[in-house]
N, C-alpha and C positions, 0 to 999 in steps of 0.2 A: 828145356824145350827153348831154345833164343830167343830172346825175345825181341820185338821186331820195331823196328828203331824208328820214330815219326818223320817225314819231312819236313822241311820249314813250313809248306804245302797247312800241315796238321797238326799248327804248336800253340799255346797259347801266350795273350797277354794281360798284360792287368794296367790297370789303370787306376791309380791311387796316390799317396803320399807317401816318400822310402824319407824316413828316419834316421838320425845318431842317435845311437844310443851313449851317452855317457856312463861308463861301468867306474865303480869306488875303487879300481884305483888307475881313474883318470883314463884310461884304456878307451877308444874311439869305433865305435860296433856298428853294422848296417842294419838297420833294423825299420821295424814298419814293415803291415802286413801281407797286401800287392805284393812287397821288393823282396818278404822273406818268402812267400811262395812262384815268386820267379827263378829266386837263385831257390829250392827246393827242385823245380820243377828239370831246371837244365843239370843238376848236378845226380837227376834221375836217367839224362836224357834226352830230356824234353825239349824241346827249339822251342826260348820262351824267351818275353821283350819284357821292361816294362815303363810305363808308358806314361809325364806324368811332369812335373815342372819341381825345378834345385836354385834355388840360392843362387845368384854368382860370388860363391865365399867357398874357405876350406871346406865347411861341410858338407857344402853339393858336389866340391869335386874325387874327395875323398867316397863319398854310394856309386858317385858315376867307374872311379875308379876301381872298384869292388865288387860290383856286379858285372863290369866285363871281364874280369880276373877269375870270373865264376859263372862265366860263357853266359853271359844271359846278353839280350841286343838292347844296347840302351840308343839306336838311334832315333828315336820316337821325341825324346829327351826336350824339354826347351826350360832355358836361362832363363830370370829375372833379375834384370843387373838390379830391380832395387829391394825387393824382398830377398825373408831372410829364407834355408834351411831348418825345417823343424829339425829340433833334436830334446832327449826325457836322456832323465838319471833315473834309476832305479835299486831297490833296498827290498832286499829277504828276511823277512823273521818266519816263526811258526809260531801260526797263530793257537786258540785255545786247545786246542781239539792234538797239538802236534803240528801240525798239517803244513805245509810251507808257504806264507804266502807274499808277495809280492807287490809291495808300494811305487807306486810309476811317478815320479812328476814332470809334467808335458812342460816347453817350450815349439809352442809350435800357432801361436795368434797371430792372423797378419807375416802366413809361410807366404809360400814362393806359392806350396799347393794350393794355396786357399783360394790366390786367384783366378783358377782354372776355372770356365764358361762353356758354357753352351758350344761357342767355335772353337774350340780346341777341338774340337772332333774331326773341324775342317781340316785341319795344316796336312799339309801330304803323305809325308811321315805318320800319321796316328791310323790316318782312314787307310794309306798301306796294309798297313802291322791288323788293325782290324777286319781287314778285306780278304785276308788269306788266312788266319784265325785260325782253328780249330773251335777253339774256346776264347770267351772275353772272359774274363774275370775281372769284378771290383765288389767292394764291397761296403756294409750301412755304416760306415767311419769314415765316409772320401762326400756325401752330404752333407755330415754333421758341421763340414768346415767353413763353410760358405753358403750364403744362397746362388752363389755363382755357380759353385758343386752340386746344389739342391737341382741346381734347371739343369747346367752335365747330364745330371746322374740317367733324370725321370726323361731325355732327348736321349742319350744313349740307349735305356730301355725300351719307352716308346715307341723309338721312331729305327732305331735295329741303323744308323747311314749306314749304308755300305758294306753291315755285318753280315753273313753267311749264317756262320756255324750256329756255337752254342754261346749262353751268356749264364755266367753264373756268378750265383750270388750271395758272399758269404754278410753275414747278420751280421755280426761281430761290436755290440753292444755295447757300445760307454756311453756309462753314464757318466762322467764329465763333459761329453761331448750333450749327451742330450739331456740339459740340466732340469727340464720341466717334465719327463718320463712316457712322453704322447710318444710312442706306438707308433700310428698310427703313419704315419712317414714309412714309417719303417716297415710299413704289411704290403702298403702303396708301392713300393718302388719292388720290394718282396713277389709280391706278385705279378710280376710285370716282367719274372725271370724267367729262361727253363729248368735252370736247376739251384737250388737254393739247401746252406749250410748253415746252420744252427747248434750249437750249445741245449740243452737239454736247459741246462739254468739257468742262462739269458729269454730261452722262451718262457720260464717259469714266471721270471721275472720278468718281461716288458706286453710278454701274449695272453700272461694268462697261465700259463699249461703246458704242464713239460711231452702228453699224452702224445705221440704220433701222429694216431688217425685223426685227433680232436686239432693236430695243426693242420690235417691236409682239409680241414674248416674253414682255418681260416684263409691256410695261404692254397685257394683248389684249384689255380693255377699253374704252378708250374707242374713240366713233368715228373720229376723227380724233386724231395725231401727230401736231404738225410741229416736225421739230430741224433748230434753224438753225444753221449750220454756221463763223458766224463770216462771216470775207471771200468765201470760198467759195461755198453754195449755203444753199436753204429748203430743203425737202421734208417735203409733205407724205405718208402713210397711212394711205388706210384699214382698218379690219378685215380685210379680203377678201386685201390685200399691196400695191393696188396702191398705185398715188403718184405724185403730182406734185410736179416738182422747178422752182423757178427760181435762175436767178444771179445771186451778188451785187452791187448799185452796185460800181463802182472810190469809191474814199473818198481821200479825203486826209483821217488822220481825225487829230485835236486832241482829245480825251479818250472815250472808249467806256462812260465808264458813264451810262445811261442808256437808251443804242440799244437792250434789250433791250427795256423799256418801253414805247420809241416803237418798235418792231416792232412788241408787241402791241397794241396800240392802230388800227397800219396796216389788217395782219389784222384785229381784230374788226370796224372800222367796216364792213370787205368782208363779214366774217359777216351784219352784219347787213341790209348790202344786200343780198344775196342774191345778191352776187359769183360764182364759178367757185373753184374753188383758188389756177389760175395767176393771179386776179389779184386775188387776198385776200392770195399770201405780193408779188407787185409793191406791192404798199399797204405791208404793213412793209418789204418793205426800202425805201424807200420812205422812209420816216419812219424805219429806224434809220441808213439817209443826215444824211440833215439832224441827225440830233442828233450823227450823230458827227465833226462840221463842229465843232462852239464846242462850249467847256469848260463849260460851266448841262449840270442833266440834264435838257433839251427845252429842243426847237427849234420856229418852227412850221412850220408845212407848210408845202409849198413851192403858189403859187397854183394855182387851180381850175382855170387854162386851163393850165396847167404838166402841172397833177396828173394832171389830164383823159388828153393829150396823152403822159404820158410810161404813159399805160393800156394806151395804143391801141396807142404804136409798135411794129414788131417786131420780132422777137428779136433782130436785128443791130443797131437802131436801140441796145435795149437794154444787148446785152452794147458797145456801143461808148460807155456814158453811161458819165462822171462825173461826180467832188460832189467838190468843194470849198466852204469858207468862203464863195464867191464863189456858188453857183448848182450848178448842175445842167449839162453840157456835151456830147456836141459841141453848141457854134452852128450850123454847119452844115447842120444838122439840124433846127433848131428846139428842141432841144429843152434849153430852158437857162434862168435864175432870176433 
């Protein structure tokens, strides 16, 4: 079956902070949740824009150049002549259970992105993109950057200036950014969105439960809440309590950072294409699985024919599929990369 191609008016605009990852080998890479989502969407053929602020520096140029190279619309980027672009470094080791654990060291205080404020939404390029987008995507990272960013997020979610599409909010809880651990702000903002994405682990840590139906009592307003339960499953629950669950693919994990963003990109690509929940969740799992098998924050999606086969395969073939750095298997069923 031929995939439908979204038009520019049915794309996704992602608002947030883009950063540079300084790898252990001193190479520099695009990072930042919303930038990762935008790049992931573009790789899937969905028109995507990243909206935010960068410093007038080497890292800012790298981010803009990399986003453009990946097919992301960068017309709404604002350059700050006085504040730097955020960056971070990370290291990976095995935890006490032999599972990969990633430690990150951030340098983002006073970044160009942290100076975003409610008036940023009135800039012509931003207003134009948000007015045409089928989905406006944001996360719980942005309101934690500064008081002005929190005010921006409140205006975006409450007032929705010029926005007619779906507003998507990924909780993306970062303990370093919310040192007091108070979840009330995240709950407030999430309840203003149409679609909420949350990991079961962060839901338990921040909201006190990972049960999808209990989470709907805490988050009653969104049309859909998607709970990502790591290696087990992802489940979407609507306002009536009806749910759809899809098991995760079996993955030989190299490094977990970026998998949540890849899931969001895959899931939102289904939303834009009008897929049902099961197909949207499969798209999310496929994106996350590909990213889990690489050390970078993102990975290319499977080839189009393989992606289509994974979306159409039976539940038993889906459950039998595993993913390594070499691709998707089992080969005997034809599901491989």
